OpenMM code with the backbone's topology and positions (N, CA, C; nanometers):
from openmm import Vec3, app, unit

residues = "MET GLU ASP TYR THR ASN GLU THR ILE ASP THR ALA SER LEU PRO ARG PHE GLU ASP VAL GLU LEU THR PRO LEU GLN PRO SER TYR ILE ASN VAL ILE ARG LEU ASN ILE GLY ILE THR PHE GLY ILE ILE ALA ILE VAL CYS GLY ALA GLY PHE TYR PHE ILE GLU GLU LEU GLN PRO TYR TRP LEU PRO VAL ALA ILE ASN TYR THR ALA ILE LEU LEU LEU THR ILE PHE ILE ALA THR VAL ARG PHE ARG ASN SER GLY PHE ALA PHE ARG LYS HIS ASP VAL ILE TYR ARG ASN GLY ALA ILE ALA ILE THR THR THR ILE ILE PRO TYR ASN ARG VAL GLN HIS VAL ALA ILE GLU GLU GLY TRP LEU SER ARG LYS LEU GLY LEU ALA GLU VAL ASP ILE PHE THR ALA GLY GLY GLN LYS SER ASP ILE GLN ILE PRO GLY ILE ASP LYS ASP GLN ALA GLU ARG ILE LYS GLN LEU LEU MET GLY LYS ILE LEU LYS GLU GLU THR ASP GLU".split()
positions = [
    Vec3(-0.9757, 7.3950, -0.4263),
    Vec3(-0.8750, 7.3065, -0.4791),
    Vec3(-0.8475, 7.1927, -0.3826),
    Vec3(-0.8916, 7.2043, -0.2594),
    Vec3(-0.8674, 7.0997, -0.1599),
    Vec3(-0.9451, 6.9722, -0.1905),
    Vec3(-1.0602, 6.9834, -0.2594),
    Vec3(-1.1435, 6.8669, -0.2894),
    Vec3(-1.1035, 6.7989, -0.4211),
    Vec3(-1.0027, 6.8480, -0.4844),
    Vec3(-0.9601, 6.7942, -0.6129),
    Vec3(-0.9017, 6.6538, -0.5952),
    Vec3(-0.9499, 6.5607, -0.6789),
    Vec3(-0.8942, 6.4256, -0.6802),
    Vec3(-0.8642, 6.3876, -0.8242),
    Vec3(-0.7698, 6.3035, -0.8392),
    Vec3(-0.7312, 6.2561, -0.9720),
    Vec3(-0.7017, 6.1072, -0.9606),
    Vec3(-0.8092, 6.0304, -0.9512),
    Vec3(-0.7983, 5.8857, -0.9313),
    Vec3(-0.7430, 5.8187, -1.0574),
    Vec3(-0.6695, 5.7140, -1.0377),
    Vec3(-0.6204, 5.6357, -1.1511),
    Vec3(-0.7325, 5.5465, -1.2038),
    Vec3(-0.7233, 5.5153, -1.3298),
    Vec3(-0.8230, 5.4306, -1.3957),
    Vec3(-0.7614, 5.2931, -1.4167),
    Vec3(-0.8375, 5.1916, -1.3802),
    Vec3(-0.7927, 5.0542, -1.4035),
    Vec3(-0.8168, 5.0222, -1.5501),
    Vec3(-0.7129, 5.0293, -1.6312),
    Vec3(-0.7282, 5.0079, -1.7757),
    Vec3(-0.7690, 4.8655, -1.8096),
    Vec3(-0.7440, 4.7726, -1.7209),
    Vec3(-0.7845, 4.6333, -1.7462),
    Vec3(-0.9361, 4.6179, -1.7423),
    Vec3(-1.0060, 4.7088, -1.6752),
    Vec3(-1.1509, 4.6972, -1.6634),
    Vec3(-1.2249, 4.7768, -1.7712),
    Vec3(-1.1507, 4.8474, -1.8562),
    Vec3(-1.2150, 4.9220, -1.9641),
    Vec3(-1.2733, 4.8254, -2.0669),
    Vec3(-1.3843, 4.8652, -2.1328),
    Vec3(-1.4396, 4.7762, -2.2365),
    Vec3(-1.3407, 4.7611, -2.3524),
    Vec3(-1.3348, 4.6415, -2.4076),
    Vec3(-1.2417, 4.6118, -2.5159),
    Vec3(-1.3140, 4.6207, -2.6504),
    Vec3(-1.2615, 4.7051, -2.7379),
    Vec3(-1.3225, 4.7169, -2.8702),
    Vec3(-1.3009, 4.5903, -2.9518),
    Vec3(-1.1995, 4.5132, -2.9165),
    Vec3(-1.1724, 4.3892, -2.9889),
    Vec3(-1.2845, 4.2870, -2.9713),
    Vec3(-1.3618, 4.3006, -2.8635),
    Vec3(-1.4704, 4.2068, -2.8354),
    Vec3(-1.5974, 4.2383, -2.9132),
    Vec3(-1.6022, 4.3540, -2.9777),
    Vec3(-1.7208, 4.3949, -3.0520),
    Vec3(-1.7291, 4.3149, -3.1816),
    Vec3(-1.8466, 4.2605, -3.2094),
    Vec3(-1.8660, 4.1890, -3.3353),
    Vec3(-1.8933, 4.2903, -3.4452),
    Vec3(-1.8056, 4.2933, -3.5445),
    Vec3(-1.8167, 4.3907, -3.6523),
    Vec3(-1.9032, 4.3372, -3.7652),
    Vec3(-1.9752, 4.4278, -3.8291),
    Vec3(-2.0563, 4.3936, -3.9459),
    Vec3(-1.9647, 4.3942, -4.0680),
    Vec3(-1.9599, 4.2856, -4.1437),
    Vec3(-1.8733, 4.2846, -4.2628),
    Vec3(-1.9333, 4.3687, -4.3748),
    Vec3(-1.8501, 4.4036, -4.4722),
    Vec3(-1.8982, 4.4748, -4.5898),
    Vec3(-1.9863, 4.3808, -4.6717),
    Vec3(-2.0717, 4.4376, -4.7555),
    Vec3(-2.1593, 4.3570, -4.8408),
    Vec3(-2.0752, 4.2694, -4.9338),
    Vec3(-2.1111, 4.1415, -4.9470),
    Vec3(-2.0333, 4.0507, -5.0328),
    Vec3(-2.0205, 4.0983, -5.1776),
    Vec3(-2.1201, 4.1687, -5.2294),
    Vec3(-2.1132, 4.2147, -5.3682),
    Vec3(-2.0101, 4.3262, -5.3875),
    Vec3(-1.9608, 4.3847, -5.2781),
    Vec3(-1.8611, 4.4914, -5.2901),
    Vec3(-1.7289, 4.4383, -5.3459),
    Vec3(-1.7012, 4.3113, -5.3281),
    Vec3(-1.5785, 4.2534, -5.3840),
    Vec3(-1.5782, 4.2658, -5.5366),
    Vec3(-1.6979, 4.2664, -5.5985),
    Vec3(-1.7066, 4.2848, -5.7436),
    Vec3(-1.6609, 4.4246, -5.7847),
    Vec3(-1.6924, 4.5244, -5.7036),
    Vec3(-1.6476, 4.6614, -5.7299),
    Vec3(-1.4957, 4.6667, -5.7224),
    Vec3(-1.4397, 4.6039, -5.6211),
    Vec3(-1.2939, 4.6011, -5.6045),
    Vec3(-1.2292, 4.5327, -5.7250),
    Vec3(-1.2831, 4.4187, -5.7635),
    Vec3(-1.2262, 4.3441, -5.8768),
    Vec3(-1.2359, 4.4235, -6.0068),
    Vec3(-1.3471, 4.4922, -6.0273),
    Vec3(-1.3615, 4.5722, -6.1494),
    Vec3(-1.2591, 4.6858, -6.1510),
    Vec3(-1.2395, 4.7521, -6.0383),
    Vec3(-1.1400, 4.8598, -6.0316),
    Vec3(-0.9999, 4.8073, -6.0618),
    Vec3(-0.9671, 4.6916, -6.0063),
    Vec3(-0.8364, 4.6310, -6.0354),
    Vec3(-0.8284, 4.5953, -6.1836),
    Vec3(-0.9348, 4.5373, -6.2378),
    Vec3(-0.9372, 4.4985, -6.3786),
    Vec3(-0.9193, 4.6170, -6.4724),
    Vec3(-0.9864, 4.7274, -6.4424),
    Vec3(-0.9729, 4.8471, -6.5271),
    Vec3(-0.8302, 4.9010, -6.5200),
    Vec3(-0.7773, 4.9120, -6.3997),
    Vec3(-0.6410, 4.9648, -6.3822),
    Vec3(-0.5388, 4.8783, -6.4548),
    Vec3(-0.5434, 4.7477, -6.4303),
    Vec3(-0.4456, 4.6600, -6.4931),
    Vec3(-0.4729, 4.6420, -6.6424),
    Vec3(-0.5966, 4.6571, -6.6849),
    Vec3(-0.6280, 4.6532, -6.8278),
    Vec3(-0.5647, 4.7695, -6.9024),
    Vec3(-0.5735, 4.8887, -6.8430),
    Vec3(-0.5115, 5.0061, -6.9051),
    Vec3(-0.3597, 4.9886, -6.9113),
    Vec3(-0.3020, 4.9394, -6.8027),
    Vec3(-0.1565, 4.9157, -6.8016),
    Vec3(-0.1190, 4.8144, -6.9097),
    Vec3(-0.1982, 4.7083, -6.9251),
    Vec3(-0.1690, 4.6056, -7.0262),
    Vec3(-0.1777, 4.6628, -7.1673),
    Vec3(-0.2751, 4.7472, -7.1911),
    Vec3(-0.2899, 4.8080, -7.3245),
    Vec3(-0.1700, 4.8976, -7.3565),
    Vec3(-0.1301, 4.9778, -7.2577),
    Vec3(-0.0154, 5.0673, -7.2788),
    Vec3(0.1117, 4.9858, -7.3022),
    Vec3(0.1338, 4.8841, -7.2193),
    Vec3(0.2531, 4.7992, -7.2374),
    Vec3(0.2485, 4.7257, -7.3710),
    Vec3(0.1333, 4.6718, -7.4046),
    Vec3(0.1205, 4.6009, -7.5325),
    Vec3(0.1485, 4.6915, -7.6504),
    Vec3(0.0968, 4.8142, -7.6447),
    Vec3(0.1233, 4.9099, -7.7523),
    Vec3(0.2730, 4.9431, -7.7576),
    Vec3(0.3346, 4.9575, -7.6403),
    Vec3(0.4783, 4.9864, -7.6362),
    Vec3(0.5593, 4.8748, -7.6989),
    Vec3(0.5265, 4.7505, -7.6655),
    Vec3(0.5995, 4.6371, -7.7223),
    Vec3(0.5731, 4.6219, -7.8711),
    Vec3(0.4551, 4.6590, -7.9155),
    Vec3(0.4200, 4.6456, -8.0564),
    Vec3(0.4896, 4.7513, -8.1418),
    Vec3(0.4903, 4.8753, -8.0916),
    Vec3(0.5405, 4.9856, -8.1724),
    Vec3(0.6878, 5.0182, -8.1496),
    Vec3(0.7458, 4.9783, -8.0371),
    Vec3(0.8856, 5.0111, -8.0082),
    Vec3(0.9662, 4.8810, -8.0105),
    Vec3(1.0388, 4.8625, -8.1171),
    Vec3(1.1118, 4.7370, -8.1376),
    Vec3(1.2172, 4.7110, -8.0306),
    Vec3(1.2768, 4.8165, -7.9750),
    Vec3(1.3798, 4.7988, -7.8728),
    Vec3(1.3246, 4.7342, -7.7457),
    Vec3(1.1952, 4.7429, -7.7231),
    Vec3(1.1331, 4.6862, -7.6035),
    Vec3(1.0939, 4.5392, -7.6197),
    Vec3(1.0818, 4.4926, -7.7415),
    Vec3(1.0303, 4.3582, -7.7670),
    Vec3(1.1078, 4.2464, -7.6981),
    Vec3(1.2399, 4.2532, -7.6833),
    Vec3(1.3102, 4.1442, -7.6130),
    Vec3(1.2725, 4.1344, -7.4642),
    Vec3(1.2144, 4.2384, -7.4092),
    Vec3(1.1835, 4.2413, -7.2656),
    Vec3(1.0391, 4.2049, -7.2335),
    Vec3(0.9640, 4.1586, -7.3314),
    Vec3(0.8226, 4.1339, -7.3079),
    Vec3(0.7990, 4.0238, -7.2049),
    Vec3(0.8810, 3.9184, -7.2056),
    Vec3(0.8593, 3.8074, -7.1123),
    Vec3(0.8835, 3.8483, -6.9669),
    Vec3(0.9963, 3.9130, -6.9332),
    Vec3(1.0126, 3.9549, -6.7928),
    Vec3(0.9049, 4.0543, -6.7490),
    Vec3(0.8655, 4.1426, -6.8392),
    Vec3(0.7597, 4.2393, -6.8055),
    Vec3(0.6284, 4.1649, -6.7829),
    Vec3(0.5954, 4.0684, -6.8676),
    Vec3(0.4714, 3.9922, -6.8528),
    Vec3(0.4711, 3.9118, -6.7223),
    Vec3(0.5840, 3.8539, -6.6858),
    Vec3(0.5928, 3.7772, -6.5604),
    Vec3(0.5735, 3.8687, -6.4403),
    Vec3(0.6430, 3.9845, -6.4415),
    Vec3(0.6282, 4.0796, -6.3310),
    Vec3(0.4869, 4.1364, -6.3246),
    Vec3(0.4308, 4.1669, -6.4406),
    Vec3(0.2935, 4.2183, -6.4478),
    Vec3(0.1966, 4.1181, -6.3844),
    Vec3(0.2097, 3.9915, -6.4203),
    Vec3(0.1214, 3.8872, -6.3663),
    Vec3(0.1403, 3.8713, -6.2161),
    Vec3(0.2644, 3.8743, -6.1704),
    Vec3(0.2915, 3.8616, -6.0269),
    Vec3(0.2305, 3.9783, -5.9492),
    Vec3(0.2464, 4.0991, -6.0008),
    Vec3(0.1913, 4.2169, -5.9337),
    Vec3(0.0389, 4.2125, -5.9359),
    Vec3(-0.0196, 4.1687, -6.0466),
    Vec3(-0.1650, 4.1559, -6.0546),
    Vec3(-0.2172, 4.0566, -5.9517),
    Vec3(-0.1548, 3.9399, -5.9434),
    Vec3(-0.1986, 3.8383, -5.8465),
    Vec3(-0.1805, 3.8859, -5.7022),
    Vec3(-0.0710, 3.9548, -5.6747),
    Vec3(-0.0478, 4.0093, -5.5412),
    Vec3(-0.1521, 4.1158, -5.5070),
    Vec3(-0.1848, 4.1998, -5.6024),
    Vec3(-0.2862, 4.3030, -5.5813),
    Vec3(-0.4220, 4.2410, -5.5519),
    Vec3(-0.4598, 4.1389, -5.6262),
    Vec3(-0.5878, 4.0706, -5.6033),
    Vec3(-0.5885, 4.0052, -5.4656),
    Vec3(-0.4785, 3.9408, -5.4291),
    Vec3(-0.4694, 3.8761, -5.2980),
    Vec3(-0.4829, 3.9780, -5.1846),
    Vec3(-0.4074, 4.0880, -5.1928),
    Vec3(-0.4121, 4.1896, -5.0871),
    Vec3(-0.5509, 4.2534, -5.0799),
    Vec3(-0.6123, 4.2810, -5.1940),
    Vec3(-0.7461, 4.3403, -5.1947),
    Vec3(-0.8486, 4.2457, -5.1325),
    Vec3(-0.8354, 4.1167, -5.1587),
    Vec3(-0.9279, 4.0186, -5.1010),
    Vec3(-0.9100, 4.0088, -4.9499),
    Vec3(-0.7864, 4.0057, -4.9042),
    Vec3(-0.7601, 4.0007, -4.7598),
    Vec3(-0.8123, 4.1273, -4.6932),
    Vec3(-0.7879, 4.2415, -4.7545),
    Vec3(-0.8369, 4.3695, -4.6997),
    Vec3(-0.9886, 4.3690, -4.6912),
    Vec3(-1.0551, 4.3190, -4.7942),
    Vec3(-1.2013, 4.3105, -4.7941),
    Vec3(-1.2500, 4.2226, -4.6790),
    Vec3(-1.1868, 4.1079, -4.6613),
    Vec3(-1.2282, 4.0154, -4.5547),
    Vec3(-1.2022, 4.0712, -4.4152),
    Vec3(-1.1001, 4.1548, -4.3999),
    Vec3(-1.0666, 4.2132, -4.2699),
    Vec3(-1.1478, 4.3380, -4.2372),
    Vec3(-1.2227, 4.3888, -4.3326),
    Vec3(-1.2971, 4.5126, -4.3110),
    Vec3(-1.4291, 4.4853, -4.2400),
    Vec3(-1.4627, 4.5745, -4.1482),
    Vec3(-1.5899, 4.5642, -4.0781),
    Vec3(-1.6160, 4.6912, -3.9985),
    Vec3(-1.7407, 4.7081, -3.9577),
    Vec3(-1.7787, 4.8277, -3.8845),
    Vec3(-1.8823, 4.7930, -3.7791),
    Vec3(-1.8950, 4.8827, -3.6812),
    Vec3(-1.9966, 4.8673, -3.5773),
    Vec3(-2.0342, 5.0058, -3.5265),
    Vec3(-2.1594, 5.0203, -3.4938),
    Vec3(-2.2083, 5.1429, -3.4325),
    Vec3(-2.2556, 5.1058, -3.2929),
    Vec3(-2.1878, 5.1631, -3.1937),
    Vec3(-2.2221, 5.1355, -3.0553),
    Vec3(-2.2991, 5.2553, -2.9980),
    Vec3(-2.3269, 5.2494, -2.8725),
    Vec3(-2.4066, 5.3545, -2.8084),
    Vec3(-2.3384, 5.4911, -2.8176),
    Vec3(-2.2060, 5.4950, -2.8042),
    Vec3(-2.1355, 5.6225, -2.7983),
    Vec3(-2.0349, 5.6456, -2.9111),
    Vec3(-2.0098, 5.5446, -2.9941),
    Vec3(-1.9066, 5.5630, -3.0959),
    Vec3(-1.9278, 5.4706, -3.2157),
    Vec3(-1.8470, 5.4962, -3.3191),
    Vec3(-1.8452, 5.4137, -3.4393),
    Vec3(-1.7055, 5.3540, -3.4516),
    Vec3(-1.7003, 5.2274, -3.4915),
    Vec3(-1.5743, 5.1554, -3.5085),
    Vec3(-1.5643, 5.1107, -3.6539),
    Vec3(-1.4459, 5.1293, -3.7126),
    Vec3(-1.4199, 5.0775, -3.8468),
    Vec3(-1.2817, 5.0141, -3.8482),
    Vec3(-1.2762, 4.8914, -3.8969),
    Vec3(-1.1498, 4.8183, -3.9057),
    Vec3(-1.1271, 4.7793, -4.0510),
    Vec3(-1.0023, 4.7941, -4.0974),
    Vec3(-0.9669, 4.7486, -4.2313),
    Vec3(-0.8163, 4.7309, -4.2416),
    Vec3(-0.7734, 4.6673, -4.3462),
    Vec3(-0.6313, 4.6484, -4.3715),
    Vec3(-0.6018, 4.5071, -4.4150),
    Vec3(-0.4863, 4.4913, -4.4769),
    Vec3(-0.4434, 4.3589, -4.5212),
    Vec3(-0.3178, 4.3175, -4.4457),
    Vec3(-0.2140, 4.3945, -4.4608),
    Vec3(-0.0883, 4.3631, -4.3938),
    Vec3(-0.0905, 4.4210, -4.2527),
    Vec3(-0.1233, 4.5474, -4.2428),
    Vec3(-0.1419, 4.6129, -4.1132),
    Vec3(-0.2905, 4.6449, -4.0994),
    Vec3(-0.3504, 4.6006, -3.9913),
    Vec3(-0.4931, 4.6239, -3.9704),
    Vec3(-0.5104, 4.7476, -3.8825),
    Vec3(-0.5908, 4.8404, -3.9306),
    Vec3(-0.6173, 4.9655, -3.8602),
    Vec3(-0.7593, 4.9643, -3.8066),
    Vec3(-0.7741, 4.9992, -3.6809),
    Vec3(-0.9056, 5.0136, -3.6204),
    Vec3(-0.9217, 5.1592, -3.5792),
    Vec3(-1.0255, 5.2235, -3.6316),
    Vec3(-1.0533, 5.3628, -3.6003),
    Vec3(-1.1827, 5.3687, -3.5208),
    Vec3(-1.1793, 5.4413, -3.4098),
    Vec3(-1.2969, 5.4584, -3.3255),
    Vec3(-1.3209, 5.6082, -3.3102),
    Vec3(-1.4404, 5.6520, -3.3461),
    Vec3(-1.4742, 5.7936, -3.3341),
    Vec3(-1.5980, 5.8069, -3.2462),
    Vec3(-1.5865, 5.8832, -3.1361),
    Vec3(-1.7052, 5.9090, -3.0541),
    Vec3(-1.8033, 5.9972, -3.1318),
    Vec3(-1.9318, 5.9740, -3.1103),
    Vec3(-2.0328, 6.0509, -3.1827),
    Vec3(-2.0203, 6.2004, -3.1575),
    Vec3(-1.9761, 6.2407, -3.0383),
    Vec3(-1.9682, 6.3838, -3.0102),
    Vec3(-1.8560, 6.4530, -3.0876),
    Vec3(-1.7707, 6.3767, -3.1580),
    Vec3(-1.6662, 6.4349, -3.2420),
    Vec3(-1.7085, 6.4444, -3.3887),
    Vec3(-1.8194, 6.3788, -3.4254),
    Vec3(-1.8646, 6.3771, -3.5648),
    Vec3(-1.9237, 6.5134, -3.6007),
    Vec3(-1.8753, 6.5707, -3.7106),
    Vec3(-1.9222, 6.7010, -3.7569),
    Vec3(-2.0130, 6.6895, -3.8791),
    Vec3(-1.9850, 6.5898, -3.9626),
    Vec3(-2.0544, 6.5820, -4.0913),
    Vec3(-2.0528, 6.4372, -4.1392),
    Vec3(-2.1583, 6.3991, -4.2107),
    Vec3(-2.1678, 6.2640, -4.2669),
    Vec3(-2.2092, 6.2771, -4.4131),
    Vec3(-2.1438, 6.2033, -4.5011),
    Vec3(-2.1769, 6.2059, -4.6433),
    Vec3(-2.1897, 6.0632, -4.6943),
    Vec3(-2.2707, 6.0484, -4.7981),
    Vec3(-2.2862, 5.9189, -4.8655),
    Vec3(-2.2392, 5.9356, -5.0088),
    Vec3(-2.1528, 5.8452, -5.0535),
    Vec3(-2.1020, 5.8481, -5.1903),
    Vec3(-2.1386, 5.7185, -5.2607),
    Vec3(-2.1632, 5.7305, -5.3916),
    Vec3(-2.1937, 5.6128, -5.4737),
    Vec3(-2.1184, 5.6233, -5.6053),
    Vec3(-2.0429, 5.5211, -5.6382),
    Vec3(-1.9839, 5.5120, -5.7709),
    Vec3(-2.0874, 5.4528, -5.8661),
    Vec3(-2.0574, 5.4531, -5.9938),
    Vec3(-2.1575, 5.4051, -6.0896),
    Vec3(-2.1857, 5.2564, -6.0737),
    Vec3(-2.0829, 5.1747, -6.0485),
    Vec3(-2.1062, 5.0313, -6.0294),
    Vec3(-2.1711, 5.0046, -5.8936),
    Vec3(-2.1259, 5.0759, -5.7926),
    Vec3(-2.1854, 5.0609, -5.6598),
    Vec3(-2.3342, 5.0935, -5.6646),
    Vec3(-2.3699, 5.1990, -5.7372),
    Vec3(-2.5109, 5.2371, -5.7499),
    Vec3(-2.5910, 5.1243, -5.8146),
    Vec3(-2.5347, 5.0625, -5.9191),
    Vec3(-2.6042, 4.9516, -5.9854),
    Vec3(-2.6202, 4.8307, -5.8929),
    Vec3(-2.5237, 4.8120, -5.8006),
    Vec3(-2.5295, 4.6997, -5.7070),
    Vec3(-2.6037, 4.7356, -5.5779),
    Vec3(-2.6524, 4.8604, -5.5694),
    Vec3(-2.7254, 4.9036, -5.4502),
    Vec3(-2.6349, 4.9283, -5.3304),
    Vec3(-2.5101, 4.9689, -5.3572),
    Vec3(-2.4127, 4.9919, -5.2509),
    Vec3(-2.3779, 5.1397, -5.2402),
    Vec3(-2.3251, 5.1766, -5.1252),
    Vec3(-2.2815, 5.3145, -5.1029),
    Vec3(-2.1634, 5.3146, -5.0072),
    Vec3(-2.1019, 5.4312, -4.9929),
    Vec3(-1.9928, 5.4511, -4.8989),
    Vec3(-2.0355, 5.5612, -4.8024),
    Vec3(-2.0177, 5.5378, -4.6736),
    Vec3(-2.0476, 5.6380, -4.5724),
    Vec3(-1.9164, 5.7031, -4.5311),
    Vec3(-1.9083, 5.8343, -4.5460),
    Vec3(-1.7908, 5.9106, -4.5063),
    Vec3(-1.8246, 5.9887, -4.3804),
    Vec3(-1.7441, 5.9697, -4.2766),
    Vec3(-1.7673, 6.0347, -4.1478),
    Vec3(-1.6535, 6.1328, -4.1237),
    Vec3(-1.6885, 6.2595, -4.1022),
    Vec3(-1.5914, 6.3664, -4.0837),
    Vec3(-1.5940, 6.4140, -3.9387),
    Vec3(-1.4762, 6.4448, -3.8867),
    Vec3(-1.4673, 6.5120, -3.7578),
    Vec3(-1.4135, 6.6528, -3.7836),
    Vec3(-1.4055, 6.7319, -3.6796),
    Vec3(-1.3606, 6.8703, -3.6946),
    Vec3(-1.2151, 6.8767, -3.7390),
    Vec3(-1.1840, 6.9787, -3.8180),
    Vec3(-1.0461, 7.0082, -3.8496),
    Vec3(-0.9878, 6.9380, -3.9692),
    Vec3(-1.0688, 6.8803, -4.0532),
    Vec3(-1.0118, 6.8146, -4.1698),
    Vec3(-1.1031, 6.8237, -4.2899),
    Vec3(-1.0435, 6.8176, -4.4074),
    Vec3(-1.1231, 6.8195, -4.5289),
    Vec3(-1.1462, 6.6787, -4.5817),
    Vec3(-1.0677, 6.5848, -4.5316),
    Vec3(-1.0810, 6.4447, -4.5702),
    Vec3(-1.1571, 6.3729, -4.4592),
    Vec3(-1.2392, 6.2770, -4.4972),
    Vec3(-1.3153, 6.2053, -4.3953),
    Vec3(-1.2221, 6.1216, -4.3087),
    Vec3(-1.2608, 6.1067, -4.1839),
    Vec3(-1.1815, 6.0281, -4.0900),
    Vec3(-1.2091, 5.8796, -4.1051),
    Vec3(-1.3323, 5.8472, -4.1418),
    Vec3(-1.3684, 5.7078, -4.1684),
    Vec3(-1.4449, 5.7035, -4.2997),
    Vec3(-1.4056, 5.6128, -4.3857),
    Vec3(-1.4774, 5.5856, -4.5104),
    Vec3(-1.5165, 5.4389, -4.5071),
    Vec3(-1.6461, 5.4124, -4.4937),
    Vec3(-1.6939, 5.2745, -4.4883),
    Vec3(-1.7583, 5.2423, -4.6232),
    Vec3(-1.6872, 5.1702, -4.7098),
    Vec3(-1.7430, 5.1360, -4.8410),
    Vec3(-1.8236, 5.0068, -4.8331),
    Vec3(-1.8930, 4.9774, -4.9421),
    Vec3(-1.9574, 4.8465, -4.9545),
    Vec3(-2.0720, 4.8230, -4.8589),
    Vec3(-2.1487, 4.9285, -4.8303),
    Vec3(-2.2656, 4.9155, -4.7425),
    Vec3(-2.3908, 4.9220, -4.8291),
    Vec3(-2.4900, 4.8422, -4.7955),
    Vec3(-2.6188, 4.8486, -4.8626),
    Vec3(-2.6696, 4.9929, -4.8567),
    Vec3(-2.7213, 5.0445, -4.9689),
    Vec3(-2.7609, 5.1859, -4.9765),
    Vec3(-2.8635, 5.2232, -4.8706),
    Vec3(-2.9631, 5.1382, -4.8477),
    Vec3(-3.0634, 5.1683, -4.7451),
    Vec3(-2.9996, 5.1738, -4.6067),
    Vec3(-2.9094, 5.0819, -4.5803),
    Vec3(-2.8407, 5.0815, -4.4513),
    Vec3(-2.7529, 5.2063, -4.4375),
    Vec3(-2.6897, 5.2488, -4.5467),
    Vec3(-2.6078, 5.3702, -4.5441),
    Vec3(-2.6935, 5.4918, -4.5097),
    Vec3(-2.8131, 5.4989, -4.5662),
    Vec3(-2.9054, 5.6096, -4.5339),
    Vec3(-2.9441, 5.6058, -4.3860),
    Vec3(-2.9700, 5.4869, -4.3329),
    Vec3(-3.0051, 5.4751, -4.1904),
    Vec3(-2.8870, 5.5150, -4.1017),
    Vec3(-2.7661, 5.4772, -4.1425),
    Vec3(-2.6468, 5.5155, -4.0670),
    Vec3(-2.6320, 5.6676, -4.0673),
    Vec3(-2.6525, 5.7284, -4.1835),
    Vec3(-2.6426, 5.8742, -4.1924),
    Vec3(-2.7453, 5.9400, -4.1009),
    Vec3(-2.8683, 5.8893, -4.1023),
    Vec3(-2.9714, 5.9461, -4.0151),
    Vec3(-2.9355, 5.9276, -3.8679),
    Vec3(-2.8806, 5.8114, -3.8324),
    Vec3(-2.8375, 5.7869, -3.6951),
    Vec3(-2.7329, 5.8891, -3.6531),
    Vec3(-2.6315, 5.9068, -3.7367),
    Vec3(-2.5237, 5.9983, -3.7023),
    Vec3(-2.5699, 6.1435, -3.7025),
    Vec3(-2.6534, 6.1805, -3.7965),
    Vec3(-2.7050, 6.3174, -3.7977),
    Vec3(-2.7907, 6.3429, -3.6740),
    Vec3(-2.8664, 6.2414, -3.6326),
    Vec3(-2.9452, 6.2540, -3.5094),
    Vec3(-2.8562, 6.2720, -3.3885),
    Vec3(-2.7446, 6.2000, -3.3843),
    Vec3(-2.6498, 6.2147, -3.2743),
    Vec3(-2.5876, 6.3539, -3.2757),
    Vec3(-2.5543, 6.4044, -3.3946),
    Vec3(-2.4961, 6.5375, -3.4063),
    Vec3(-2.5956, 6.6430, -3.3580),
    Vec3(-2.7199, 6.6343, -3.4046),
    Vec3(-2.8214, 6.7309, -3.3638),
    Vec3(-2.8487, 6.7234, -3.2156),
    Vec3(-2.8499, 6.6027, -3.1583),
    Vec3(-2.8729, 6.5866, -3.0148),
    Vec3(-2.7620, 6.6522, -2.9356),
    Vec3(-2.6370, 6.6327, -2.9807),
    Vec3(-2.5234, 6.6953, -2.9135),
    Vec3(-2.5346, 6.8474, -2.9169),
    Vec3(-2.5769, 6.9030, -3.0314),
    Vec3(-2.5884, 7.0482, -3.0448),
    Vec3(-2.6973, 7.1036, -2.9548),
    Vec3(-2.8102, 7.0331, -2.9415),
    Vec3(-2.9196, 7.0826, -2.8571),
    Vec3(-2.8901, 7.0642, -2.7088),
    Vec3(-2.8042, 6.9681, -2.6744),
    Vec3(-2.7685, 6.9465, -2.5343),
    Vec3(-2.6719, 7.0529, -2.4821),
    Vec3(-2.6022, 7.1201, -2.5730),
    Vec3(-2.5023, 7.2205, -2.5307),
    Vec3(-2.5642, 7.3474, -2.4844),
] * unit.nanometer
topology = app.Topology()
chain = topology.addChain("A")
for resn in residues:
    res = topology.addResidue(resn, chain)
    for name in ("N", "CA", "C"):
        topology.addAtom(name, app.Element.getBySymbol(name[0]), res)
């Protein structure tokens, strides 16, 4: 115990993740986002329209509801677009970085030695556009820690192989 040292670390000299250039999501992924918004708001519009048509007591309120509906739709599109533009990912030598958000931007960094499982998901429109989502899981959870949507399917497969190779390497090194 006499040789024990606990030196302080100069945090100013640590590498900054903010300096890493992130790869943006595929531009065609914005179409998936827009379609999801369109389907959701389309269903809401149909339900509201049916309500106003069949329930006479609601008819005087159609204008305020339509104004609020339009405002919420435009706000949703704006926030989704900002979130899309702020999203990006990077794979470094020892970890993966994913950043996303519109109002609050979240940056998640997971070291490869914490990755337990990697999955690729494709929705029906994403599949038609050649896109996929890479889900990265760490120990102790049923939900993925990072979900990177809007990646080219071939690139998603390469990312999965990279991460699986890192996982296997970690297991054989132990």
